[in-house]
Backbone of each chain as ProteinMPNN parsed JSONL, in Angstrom:
{"seq_chain_A": "XXXXXXXXXXXXXXXXXXXXXXXXXXXXXXXXXXXXXXXXXXXXXXXXXXXXXXXXXXXXXXXXXXXXXXXXXXXXXXXXXXXXXXXXXXXXXXXXXXXXXXXXXXXXXXXXXXXXXXXXXXXXXXXXXXXXXX", "coords_chain_A": {"N_chain_A": [[111.795, -54.734, 33.475], [110.512, -51.149, 33.929], [109.787, -48.562, 31.781], [109.233, -45.076, 32.205], [107.739, -43.47, 29.229], [108.214, -40.256, 28.32], [106.203, -39.742, 25.563], [105.502, -36.976, 23.592], [102.634, -34.754, 22.92], [99.794, -33.075, 21.127], [99.918, -30.426, 23.253], [102.716, -30.663, 23.824], [104.102, -30.351, 22.158], [103.065, -27.713, 20.878], [103.885, -26.112, 23.09], [106.323, -26.598, 23.019], [107.365, -25.772, 20.048], [106.295, -22.94, 20.552], [108.331, -21.914, 22.256], [110.457, -22.146, 21.844], [110.318, -20.151, 18.969], [111.782, -18.288, 20.137], [114.311, -18.347, 18.627], [114.469, -17.98, 15.734], [113.642, -14.931, 16.347], [115.036, -13.498, 17.636], [116.699, -13.984, 15.341], [115.458, -12.409, 13.916], [115.63, -9.554, 15.124], [118.424, -8.953, 14.163], [120.897, -7.014, 11.876], [119.816, -7.536, 8.812], [119.041, -8.079, 5.594], [115.224, -7.303, 4.508], [114.989, -9.39, 2.402], [116.4, -11.403, 3.011], [115.373, -12.084, 6.363], [113.447, -13.137, 5.342], [113.306, -15.386, 4.335], [115.594, -16.913, 6.066], [113.99, -16.927, 8.571], [111.974, -18.598, 7.122], [113.601, -20.768, 7.367], [114.288, -21.38, 9.667], [111.774, -22.031, 11.186], [111.466, -24.62, 9.013], [113.843, -26.17, 10.776], [112.574, -26.012, 13.613], [110.689, -27.776, 13.407], [111.689, -29.52, 12.229], [112.514, -30.868, 14.764], [111.323, -30.923, 16.526], [109.601, -33.131, 15.478], [111.424, -34.432, 15.771], [111.594, -36.258, 18.055], [109.297, -38.645, 19.377], [106.374, -39.734, 18.936], [103.557, -41.064, 20.288], [102.356, -44.001, 19.886], [99.979, -45.827, 18.093], [99.409, -48.231, 18.96], [101.204, -50.223, 21.398], [105.372, -49.982, 21.149], [106.06, -52.904, 20.306], [109.206, -55.568, 21.854], [111.324, -56.231, 18.998], [110.475, -53.651, 17.374], [110.667, -51.74, 18.954], [113.388, -51.705, 19.691], [114.57, -51.1, 16.846], [113.764, -48.562, 16.035], [114.955, -47.633, 18.643], [117.227, -47.329, 17.466], [117.504, -46.609, 14.545], [116.699, -44.045, 15.16], [119.078, -42.839, 17.425], [121.044, -42.738, 15.065], [120.227, -41.397, 13.523], [120.8, -38.955, 15.393], [123.143, -38.909, 15.737], [124.481, -38.611, 13.058], [123.364, -36.815, 12.279], [124.112, -34.444, 13.116], [126.354, -34.981, 12.817], [126.684, -34.613, 10.33], [127.179, -30.987, 10.516], [130.008, -30.696, 11.204], [130.74, -30.111, 8.369], [129.458, -26.869, 7.993], [131.434, -26.015, 10.201], [133.987, -26.558, 9.05], [134.23, -25.156, 6.486], [133.367, -22.449, 8.134], [136.36, -22.213, 8.493], [138.067, -22.221, 6.438], [137.0, -20.723, 5.03], [136.424, -17.774, 6.716], [135.128, -15.963, 5.357], [132.614, -16.342, 4.728], [129.245, -15.466, 4.13], [126.215, -15.57, 6.864], [123.641, -16.962, 5.599], [124.659, -18.527, 3.977], [126.439, -20.703, 5.354], [124.081, -21.977, 7.664], [122.988, -23.339, 5.23], [124.234, -24.817, 4.244], [125.184, -26.487, 6.291], [121.332, -26.589, 7.308], [120.799, -28.297, 4.938], [122.082, -30.84, 4.253], [121.678, -31.774, 6.595], [118.544, -32.23, 7.482], [118.637, -33.943, 4.591], [120.202, -36.416, 5.776], [117.918, -36.47, 8.422], [115.357, -37.497, 6.633], [115.641, -39.159, 4.486], [117.05, -40.963, 6.529], [114.671, -42.17, 8.282], [112.937, -42.825, 6.519], [114.004, -45.361, 5.752], [113.447, -46.544, 8.245], [111.336, -47.1, 8.946], [111.024, -49.11, 6.56], [113.064, -51.083, 7.403], [110.464, -51.331, 9.863], [108.709, -52.908, 9.163], [106.344, -51.457, 7.535], [106.816, -50.737, 4.656], [106.456, -53.135, 3.025], [104.341, -55.602, 2.907], [105.287, -58.825, 3.88], [105.339, -60.973, 3.746]], "CA_chain_A": [[111.806, -52.547, 34.182], [108.954, -50.769, 33.16], [110.405, -47.193, 32.412], [107.581, -44.037, 31.559], [108.744, -42.424, 27.97], [107.278, -39.024, 27.812], [105.52, -39.363, 24.001], [104.529, -35.6, 21.772], [101.445, -35.256, 22.686], [100.04, -31.795, 20.49], [100.239, -29.271, 24.268], [104.113, -30.391, 24.451], [105.058, -29.455, 21.108], [102.756, -25.978, 21.08], [104.909, -25.438, 24.107], [108.07, -26.769, 22.929], [107.378, -24.381, 19.017], [106.1, -21.65, 20.829], [109.386, -21.493, 22.93], [111.682, -22.163, 20.293], [110.036, -19.53, 18.459], [113.32, -17.352, 20.053], [115.33, -18.094, 18.398], [114.071, -16.877, 14.868], [112.651, -14.094, 16.922], [116.651, -12.678, 17.747], [117.217, -13.156, 14.288], [114.546, -10.326, 13.534], [116.184, -8.74, 16.017], [119.086, -8.639, 13.569], [120.395, -5.726, 11.085], [120.097, -8.183, 7.723], [118.103, -7.549, 4.893], [114.506, -8.073, 4.847], [114.261, -10.993, 2.235], [117.2, -12.696, 4.007], [114.744, -12.241, 7.369], [112.109, -14.257, 5.589], [114.099, -17.253, 4.423], [116.168, -17.505, 7.556], [112.425, -17.078, 8.75], [110.641, -19.98, 6.349], [114.652, -22.33, 7.53], [114.364, -21.495, 11.121], [110.877, -23.12, 11.367], [111.258, -25.385, 8.997], [114.302, -26.805, 11.597], [111.971, -26.18, 14.384], [109.247, -28.398, 12.776], [112.585, -31.193, 12.279], [113.566, -31.266, 15.767], [109.484, -31.661, 16.949], [109.758, -34.42, 14.374], [112.449, -36.084, 16.131], [110.379, -36.374, 19.381], [108.772, -40.12, 19.249], [104.626, -40.062, 19.209], [103.134, -41.893, 21.359], [101.924, -44.082, 19.114], [98.543, -45.922, 18.953], [99.108, -49.972, 20.395], [102.515, -50.899, 22.387], [106.14, -51.684, 20.318], [107.389, -54.351, 20.833], [110.153, -55.473, 21.465], [111.638, -55.47, 17.916], [110.193, -52.17, 16.538], [111.386, -50.544, 19.674], [115.218, -51.626, 19.382], [114.677, -50.475, 15.716], [113.565, -47.086, 16.526], [116.068, -46.449, 18.575], [118.657, -47.462, 16.322], [117.415, -45.026, 13.784], [116.521, -42.596, 15.954], [120.347, -43.078, 17.439], [121.838, -42.88, 13.826], [119.742, -39.542, 12.972], [121.155, -37.803, 15.722], [124.038, -38.846, 15.393], [124.249, -38.632, 12.284], [122.264, -35.474, 11.675], [124.927, -33.29, 14.117], [127.967, -35.014, 11.965], [127.005, -33.039, 8.981], [127.766, -29.945, 11.36], [131.21, -30.472, 10.69], [130.651, -28.92, 6.947], [130.517, -25.43, 8.404], [132.583, -25.74, 11.462], [135.473, -26.721, 8.015], [133.972, -24.09, 5.603], [134.174, -20.631, 8.358], [137.894, -22.53, 9.261], [138.56, -21.888, 6.422], [136.317, -19.278, 4.522], [135.864, -16.799, 7.376], [134.987, -14.305, 5.136], [131.288, -17.107, 3.879], [128.034, -15.553, 5.026], [125.225, -16.321, 7.401], [123.33, -17.935, 5.357], [125.324, -19.94, 3.309], [126.205, -21.045, 6.165], [122.57, -21.743, 7.18], [122.271, -23.55, 3.99], [124.748, -26.555, 3.563], [124.671, -26.915, 7.608], [120.329, -28.306, 7.488], [120.986, -29.276, 4.478], [122.028, -32.108, 4.824], [121.132, -32.333, 8.051], [117.682, -32.686, 6.635], [118.501, -35.015, 3.871], [119.738, -37.617, 7.236], [116.544, -37.185, 8.622], [113.99, -37.362, 5.883], [116.181, -40.666, 4.196], [117.142, -42.836, 7.962], [113.09, -42.026, 8.529], [112.478, -43.905, 5.674], [114.972, -46.713, 6.15], [113.452, -46.841, 9.407], [110.064, -47.889, 8.161], [111.448, -50.439, 5.95], [113.196, -51.649, 8.652], [109.941, -52.002, 10.559], [108.757, -53.983, 7.747], [105.604, -50.585, 7.527], [105.971, -50.013, 3.041], [105.524, -53.708, 2.355], [104.14, -56.704, 3.387], [106.911, -59.619, 3.804], [105.391, -62.824, 4.656]], "C_chain_A": [[111.557, -51.416, 33.322], [109.454, -49.168, 33.17], [108.959, -46.324, 31.419], [108.674, -43.691, 29.868], [108.303, -41.315, 28.259], [106.685, -38.327, 26.388], [104.932, -37.291, 23.374], [103.195, -35.936, 22.314], [101.541, -32.827, 21.966], [100.336, -30.868, 21.666], [101.825, -29.518, 23.927], [104.499, -30.131, 23.454], [104.108, -28.555, 20.556], [103.314, -25.639, 21.887], [106.192, -25.221, 23.773], [108.14, -24.9, 21.264], [106.961, -22.907, 19.573], [108.111, -20.849, 21.779], [110.625, -21.277, 21.883], [112.084, -20.647, 19.218], [111.531, -17.879, 18.837], [114.269, -16.978, 19.125], [115.242, -17.21, 16.31], [113.442, -14.77, 15.29], [114.123, -12.869, 17.309], [116.996, -12.619, 16.112], [116.81, -12.219, 13.679], [115.018, -9.418, 14.1], [117.66, -7.671, 15.124], [119.394, -7.488, 12.144], [121.034, -6.738, 9.469], [118.724, -7.662, 6.501], [116.386, -8.071, 4.708], [114.014, -9.767, 4.077], [115.051, -12.028, 2.679], [116.517, -12.719, 5.132], [114.366, -13.5, 6.99], [112.727, -15.942, 4.535], [114.662, -17.925, 5.056], [115.209, -17.824, 8.049], [112.031, -18.335, 8.845], [112.125, -21.406, 7.046], [114.534, -22.732, 8.927], [112.923, -22.609, 11.82], [110.661, -24.386, 10.579], [112.603, -26.328, 10.109], [114.229, -27.166, 12.458], [111.091, -27.064, 14.969], [110.579, -29.998, 13.097], [112.988, -31.865, 13.153], [112.502, -31.794, 16.446], [109.538, -33.426, 16.398], [109.94, -35.565, 15.041], [112.257, -37.38, 17.663], [109.166, -37.693, 18.731], [106.948, -39.827, 19.669], [104.387, -41.536, 19.183], [102.402, -42.592, 20.184], [100.365, -45.182, 19.488], [98.811, -47.569, 18.818], [101.167, -49.06, 20.693], [103.439, -50.413, 21.1], [106.511, -52.723, 20.821], [108.305, -54.188, 21.084], [111.375, -55.137, 20.279], [111.532, -53.985, 17.473], [110.449, -50.98, 17.673], [112.998, -50.42, 19.426], [115.44, -50.659, 17.879], [114.878, -48.913, 15.779], [114.347, -46.845, 17.339], [116.763, -46.915, 18.081], [118.399, -46.564, 15.46], [117.702, -43.842, 13.752], [118.093, -42.128, 16.359], [120.781, -42.011, 16.22], [121.768, -41.852, 13.085], [120.368, -38.821, 14.133], [122.257, -37.744, 15.504], [125.306, -38.174, 13.85], [124.621, -36.813, 11.043], [123.452, -34.274, 12.541], [126.373, -33.42, 13.349], [128.176, -33.735, 11.366], [127.403, -31.733, 9.927], [129.05, -29.758, 10.924], [131.146, -29.566, 9.267], [131.028, -27.703, 7.591], [131.098, -24.778, 8.462], [133.652, -25.5, 10.08], [135.508, -25.735, 7.293], [134.191, -22.781, 6.455], [135.837, -20.983, 8.672], [138.53, -22.403, 8.21], [138.506, -20.4, 4.613], [136.08, -18.654, 5.434], [135.237, -15.854, 7.502], [132.563, -15.08, 4.888], [130.103, -16.051, 5.374], [126.825, -16.45, 5.374], [124.235, -17.494, 7.512], [123.093, -18.865, 4.695], [125.843, -20.766, 4.095], [125.555, -22.166, 6.841], [122.554, -23.093, 6.618], [122.577, -24.824, 3.812], [124.971, -26.875, 5.62], [122.963, -27.533, 7.758], [120.236, -28.292, 6.081], [120.924, -30.791, 4.561], [122.133, -32.612, 5.837], [120.077, -33.176, 7.896], [117.412, -34.019, 5.906], [118.417, -36.226, 4.458], [119.001, -37.753, 7.454], [115.103, -37.185, 7.426], [115.122, -39.366, 5.552], [116.14, -41.51, 5.608], [115.406, -42.421, 8.64], [113.283, -42.54, 7.861], [112.889, -45.38, 6.018], [114.766, -47.6, 7.398], [112.502, -48.153, 9.037], [110.309, -48.815, 7.869], [111.952, -51.196, 6.358], [111.88, -52.574, 9.426], [109.26, -52.736, 10.031], [107.037, -53.131, 7.639], [105.568, -50.246, 5.687], [105.951, -51.144, 2.481], [105.529, -54.88, 2.72], [105.387, -57.478, 3.084], [106.787, -61.042, 3.941], [105.088, -63.496, 2.718]], "O_chain_A": [[112.159, -50.927, 32.366], [109.542, -48.536, 34.223], [108.175, -46.671, 30.535], [109.883, -43.715, 29.638], [107.329, -41.732, 28.887], [106.628, -37.141, 26.062], [103.914, -36.877, 22.82], [102.671, -37.048, 22.247], [102.349, -31.908, 22.098], [101.264, -30.159, 21.277], [102.38, -28.442, 23.704], [105.542, -29.484, 23.554], [104.315, -28.541, 19.342], [103.535, -24.441, 21.716], [106.962, -24.285, 23.986], [108.588, -23.756, 21.331], [107.319, -21.871, 19.012], [108.682, -19.759, 21.77], [111.359, -20.4, 21.426], [113.154, -20.176, 18.834], [111.953, -16.963, 18.132], [114.834, -15.92, 18.848], [115.826, -16.214, 15.884], [113.04, -13.835, 14.599], [114.065, -11.643, 17.213], [117.438, -11.603, 15.576], [117.419, -11.36, 13.043], [114.869, -8.298, 13.61], [117.929, -6.475, 15.233], [118.453, -7.115, 11.443], [122.196, -6.727, 9.065], [117.718, -6.996, 6.744], [116.236, -9.292, 4.771], [113.343, -10.713, 4.49], [114.715, -13.208, 2.779], [116.901, -13.806, 5.566], [114.572, -14.567, 7.567], [112.398, -17.111, 4.333], [114.622, -19.155, 5.034], [115.107, -19.042, 8.197], [111.794, -19.05, 9.819], [111.854, -22.599, 7.181], [114.614, -23.871, 9.388], [113.003, -23.557, 12.601], [109.918, -25.25, 11.045], [112.177, -27.473, 10.261], [114.909, -28.1, 12.885], [110.739, -27.262, 16.132], [110.456, -31.007, 13.791], [113.572, -32.944, 13.053], [112.554, -32.919, 16.944], [109.506, -34.512, 16.977], [109.451, -36.691, 15.139], [112.565, -38.518, 18.018], [108.391, -37.538, 17.787], [106.566, -39.768, 20.838], [104.714, -42.553, 18.571], [101.794, -41.83, 19.432], [99.815, -45.33, 20.58], [97.777, -48.031, 18.337], [101.842, -48.078, 20.385], [102.846, -50.32, 20.025], [107.24, -53.175, 21.704], [108.819, -53.088, 20.881], [112.172, -54.205, 20.383], [112.518, -53.279, 17.263], [110.455, -49.764, 17.484], [113.656, -49.434, 19.093], [116.251, -49.738, 17.783], [115.906, -48.258, 15.609], [114.824, -45.724, 17.162], [117.532, -46.893, 19.042], [119.096, -45.552, 15.536], [118.333, -43.011, 13.099], [118.51, -41.135, 15.762], [120.849, -40.789, 16.351], [122.587, -41.367, 12.304], [120.54, -37.664, 13.748], [122.709, -36.686, 15.066], [126.392, -37.598, 13.792], [125.249, -36.242, 10.151], [123.261, -33.093, 12.25], [127.238, -32.554, 13.217], [128.863, -32.717, 11.448], [128.628, -31.726, 9.799], [129.318, -28.743, 10.282], [131.523, -28.394, 9.239], [132.176, -27.32, 7.816], [131.483, -23.762, 7.883], [134.151, -24.38, 9.967], [136.594, -25.165, 7.191], [134.949, -21.936, 5.98], [136.548, -20.061, 9.072], [139.742, -22.399, 8.424], [139.216, -19.767, 3.832], [134.851, -18.697, 5.381], [134.834, -15.141, 8.42], [131.565, -14.36, 4.919], [130.102, -15.956, 6.601], [126.409, -17.458, 4.802], [123.945, -18.343, 8.356], [122.178, -19.68, 4.573], [125.806, -21.899, 3.615], [126.109, -23.264, 6.798], [122.17, -24.018, 7.333], [121.851, -25.746, 3.438], [124.67, -28.046, 5.848], [122.862, -28.679, 8.196], [119.018, -28.261, 5.899], [120.043, -31.607, 4.832], [122.594, -33.727, 6.082], [120.157, -34.398, 8.02], [116.578, -34.885, 6.17], [117.519, -37.05, 4.284], [118.525, -38.848, 7.154], [113.971, -36.8, 7.719], [115.165, -40.356, 6.282], [115.407, -42.48, 5.806], [115.363, -42.553, 9.863], [114.189, -43.28, 8.244], [112.187, -46.292, 6.454], [115.304, -48.659, 7.72], [112.656, -49.367, 8.901], [110.005, -49.74, 8.622], [111.63, -52.318, 5.968], [111.894, -53.787, 9.635], [109.14, -53.688, 10.803], [106.166, -54.001, 7.644], [104.593, -49.644, 5.237], [105.529, -51.038, 1.33], [106.62, -55.414, 2.921], [106.302, -57.106, 2.348], [107.596, -61.947, 4.143], [105.005, -64.703, 2.489]]}, "seq_chain_B": "XXXXXXXXXXXXXXXXXXXXXXXXXXXXXXXXXXXXXXXXXXXXXXXXXXXXXXXXXXXXXXXXXXXX", "coords_chain_B": {"N_chain_B": [[124.035, -64.434, 12.673], [123.821, -66.576, 14.816], [122.395, -67.72, 15.637], [119.342, -70.605, 14.795], [116.242, -71.685, 13.219], [112.833, -73.055, 13.562], [110.49, -72.144, 13.319], [108.422, -71.217, 12.003], [107.463, -73.911, 10.582], [106.543, -75.494, 12.277], [104.552, -73.82, 12.821], [102.904, -73.632, 11.315], [102.853, -76.172, 11.616], [100.633, -76.218, 13.744], [98.006, -74.672, 12.345], [98.134, -72.191, 13.099], [97.865, -69.256, 11.598], [100.213, -66.338, 10.8], [99.856, -64.222, 11.517], [97.46, -64.263, 14.331], [98.617, -66.014, 15.108], [101.124, -63.597, 16.023], [99.098, -62.301, 17.179], [98.417, -63.669, 20.075], [101.506, -64.148, 21.415], [101.088, -61.086, 21.766], [102.927, -59.213, 20.431], [104.036, -58.161, 17.19], [103.053, -58.831, 13.605], [105.231, -58.13, 11.779], [107.73, -58.796, 13.422], [107.035, -61.328, 13.987], [107.496, -62.687, 11.457], [110.175, -62.128, 10.966], [111.643, -63.402, 12.792], [111.087, -65.639, 11.956], [112.819, -65.79, 9.742], [114.611, -65.393, 10.482], [115.609, -62.79, 10.849], [115.774, -62.146, 13.283], [116.406, -61.952, 16.244], [114.646, -63.455, 18.838], [113.586, -62.095, 23.066], [114.414, -63.807, 25.795], [111.907, -63.316, 27.083], [109.797, -63.826, 24.371], [110.642, -65.553, 23.492], [110.096, -67.719, 24.874], [107.513, -67.27, 25.046], [107.054, -67.61, 22.738], [107.232, -70.246, 23.193], [105.339, -71.551, 24.731], [103.095, -71.63, 24.281], [103.475, -72.938, 21.34], [103.214, -75.113, 22.564], [105.892, -76.153, 23.568], [109.453, -77.419, 24.133], [111.521, -75.163, 24.684], [114.246, -75.202, 23.281], [112.88, -77.526, 21.683], [112.738, -75.603, 19.397], [113.68, -73.381, 19.463], [117.768, -73.374, 18.333], [121.046, -73.426, 17.878], [123.241, -72.415, 15.707], [124.527, -75.644, 14.055], [124.52, -77.253, 16.107], [122.867, -79.741, 17.089]], "CA_chain_B": [[123.323, -64.949, 13.276], [123.954, -68.436, 15.313], [120.94, -69.412, 16.251], [118.076, -71.268, 13.574], [114.682, -72.1, 14.372], [111.759, -74.192, 13.269], [108.93, -71.769, 13.16], [106.994, -71.557, 11.241], [107.207, -75.037, 10.179], [106.059, -74.975, 13.63], [103.459, -73.088, 13.145], [101.743, -73.864, 10.066], [101.502, -77.273, 11.351], [99.467, -75.992, 14.835], [97.27, -74.106, 12.207], [98.447, -71.129, 12.988], [98.374, -67.996, 10.772], [101.722, -65.368, 11.277], [98.967, -62.19, 12.164], [97.132, -64.946, 15.149], [100.271, -65.815, 16.492], [101.692, -62.13, 16.102], [99.153, -62.15, 18.48], [98.945, -64.487, 20.88], [102.802, -63.521, 21.35], [101.669, -59.809, 21.739], [103.593, -58.654, 19.083], [103.319, -57.122, 15.71], [102.777, -59.523, 13.005], [106.276, -58.722, 10.951], [108.018, -59.653, 14.356], [107.509, -62.631, 13.478], [107.997, -62.702, 10.295], [111.321, -61.226, 11.041], [112.376, -64.404, 13.854], [111.161, -66.827, 11.169], [113.387, -66.03, 8.803], [115.802, -65.339, 11.712], [115.797, -62.14, 10.985], [115.755, -61.064, 14.712], [116.627, -63.397, 17.408], [113.904, -63.194, 19.912], [114.447, -62.119, 23.576], [114.112, -64.803, 26.316], [110.658, -63.182, 27.228], [110.084, -63.779, 23.433], [111.193, -66.935, 22.789], [109.079, -68.658, 26.41], [105.777, -67.111, 25.236], [106.44, -68.891, 21.461], [107.228, -72.144, 22.896], [104.603, -72.128, 25.367], [101.872, -71.139, 22.822], [103.655, -73.645, 20.505], [103.153, -76.38, 24.261], [107.008, -77.255, 23.049], [110.743, -76.786, 25.049], [112.374, -73.499, 23.748], [115.093, -76.454, 22.602], [112.111, -77.725, 20.049], [112.749, -74.465, 18.578], [115.27, -72.024, 18.832], [118.747, -74.119, 17.797], [122.144, -72.882, 18.144], [123.7, -73.601, 14.822], [126.114, -76.318, 14.128], [123.935, -78.157, 16.903], [121.747, -81.317, 16.788]], "C_chain_B": [[123.307, -66.136, 14.07], [122.986, -68.565, 15.309], [119.522, -69.38, 14.941], [116.842, -71.48, 14.847], [113.409, -72.616, 13.288], [110.65, -73.272, 13.14], [108.723, -71.98, 12.622], [106.703, -72.403, 10.555], [106.35, -74.954, 11.098], [104.592, -74.858, 13.758], [102.745, -72.965, 12.246], [101.315, -75.214, 10.293], [100.361, -77.325, 12.726], [98.51, -74.604, 14.165], [97.208, -72.428, 12.287], [98.334, -69.722, 11.747], [99.701, -66.943, 10.896], [100.533, -64.199, 12.041], [98.082, -63.197, 13.088], [98.306, -65.488, 16.199], [100.918, -65.124, 16.896], [100.489, -62.124, 17.882], [98.54, -62.431, 20.263], [100.703, -63.364, 21.979], [102.439, -62.114, 22.074], [102.469, -59.318, 21.085], [102.942, -58.591, 17.393], [103.427, -58.708, 14.613], [104.437, -60.049, 11.854], [107.536, -59.277, 12.198], [108.059, -61.255, 14.135], [108.026, -63.459, 12.108], [109.686, -62.54, 10.743], [112.098, -62.792, 12.08], [112.135, -65.17, 13.195], [111.756, -67.488, 10.356], [114.792, -65.86, 8.864], [116.547, -64.234, 10.875], [116.471, -61.188, 11.933], [116.153, -61.815, 15.565], [115.7, -62.388, 18.719], [114.698, -62.051, 21.493], [113.906, -63.425, 24.524], [112.525, -64.688, 26.653], [109.6, -64.505, 26.064], [109.531, -64.886, 22.962], [110.073, -68.018, 24.347], [108.086, -68.708, 26.116], [105.313, -67.772, 24.063], [106.46, -70.208, 21.589], [106.361, -72.991, 23.641], [103.365, -71.946, 24.711], [101.85, -72.005, 22.339], [102.709, -74.87, 21.807], [104.597, -76.985, 23.905], [107.781, -76.81, 23.983], [111.338, -75.642, 23.617], [113.114, -74.272, 23.017], [113.887, -77.45, 21.144], [112.79, -76.489, 19.064], [112.963, -73.997, 17.688], [116.388, -73.25, 19.14], [119.875, -73.518, 17.658], [122.739, -73.301, 16.631], [124.622, -74.608, 14.739], [125.599, -77.485, 14.51], [122.552, -78.938, 16.833], [120.836, -80.926, 18.488]], "O_chain_B": [[122.35, -66.82, 13.706], [122.492, -69.634, 14.948], [118.97, -68.415, 14.415], [116.597, -71.478, 16.054], [113.451, -72.27, 12.108], [109.646, -73.862, 12.742], [108.684, -73.178, 12.341], [105.787, -72.193, 9.76], [105.309, -74.342, 10.858], [103.752, -75.453, 14.433], [101.839, -72.134, 12.303], [100.293, -75.727, 9.838], [99.467, -78.166, 12.82], [98.21, -73.659, 14.894], [96.449, -71.659, 11.698], [99.356, -69.653, 11.064], [100.243, -67.633, 11.758], [100.693, -63.543, 13.07], [97.166, -63.17, 12.266], [98.654, -65.406, 17.377], [101.513, -65.373, 17.944], [100.81, -62.016, 19.065], [98.346, -61.677, 21.216], [100.779, -62.418, 22.763], [103.237, -61.762, 22.942], [102.818, -58.435, 21.868], [101.904, -58.859, 16.787], [103.987, -59.668, 15.141], [104.801, -61.129, 11.391], [108.262, -60.197, 11.823], [108.981, -62.071, 14.145], [108.697, -64.473, 11.912], [110.156, -63.664, 10.567], [113.275, -63.033, 11.811], [112.94, -66.072, 13.431], [111.732, -68.676, 10.034], [115.723, -65.998, 8.072], [117.638, -64.4, 10.33], [117.184, -60.192, 11.814], [116.102, -62.894, 14.975], [115.899, -61.295, 19.248], [115.758, -61.432, 21.398], [112.987, -64.086, 24.039], [111.829, -65.699, 26.563], [108.988, -65.506, 26.435], [108.507, -65.176, 22.343], [109.488, -69.083, 24.151], [107.361, -69.644, 26.453], [104.216, -68.293, 23.866], [106.067, -71.097, 20.834], [106.262, -74.218, 23.627], [102.576, -72.733, 25.234], [100.759, -72.576, 22.332], [101.558, -75.255, 21.603], [104.673, -78.214, 23.903], [107.34, -75.963, 24.76], [111.449, -75.512, 22.398], [112.783, -74.202, 21.834], [114.213, -77.834, 20.021], [113.314, -76.766, 17.985], [112.855, -73.9, 16.466], [116.11, -74.065, 20.02], [119.564, -72.572, 16.934], [122.713, -74.499, 16.352], [125.637, -74.45, 15.417], [125.794, -78.547, 13.919], [121.426, -78.549, 16.526], [119.926, -81.656, 18.882]]}, "name": "protein", "num_of_chains": 2, "seq": "XXXXXXXXXXXXXXXXXXXXXXXXXXXXXXXXXXXXXXXXXXXXXXXXXXXXXXXXXXXXXXXXXXXXXXXXXXXXXXXXXXXXXXXXXXXXXXXXXXXXXXXXXXXXXXXXXXXXXXXXXXXXXXXXXXXXXXXXXXXXXXXXXXXXXXXXXXXXXXXXXXXXXXXXXXXXXXXXXXXXXXXXXXXXXXXXXXXXXXXXXX"}
């Protein structure tokens, strides 16, 4: 069965990036200090770019069956475990409700990014893109 | 993994390199390597392609472990 996959193109990436700018703009409207605004803005942009990065770029050549299964496996893990680490801020809020949004953001986004980067490296390794194994 | 194969020996006997054989089967060289070292069990479609290009029956290339 042939399924059509919507790959990430420059046009789609730009549109998505612009649409997601609503979140940093909402944040700017809030009453927080300028320094924190700049910090949060950078943080939001990193998360937005990270989200777009999760979308599959159109490969130069079509993946074969093994490569497709590896990519799907690791993308699934990235989403599962990447979202899983958001339990940390939820638990933190329960224990310490006075926590600042900035701190909460850091402890949520930090581990999620570590998961994203490490899993991408592991995916590339399993695809055999790092070392020639023959 | 319960499937073993003798793809590497048969491929070498036929005089194909991993890259050439991968191109014939329309997969990556890494996939052929993964099949040869039993890290990956190919789909029926790929197994049939492999057998077709080597002009052998599937069971001559792939065997269930413990079966002769």
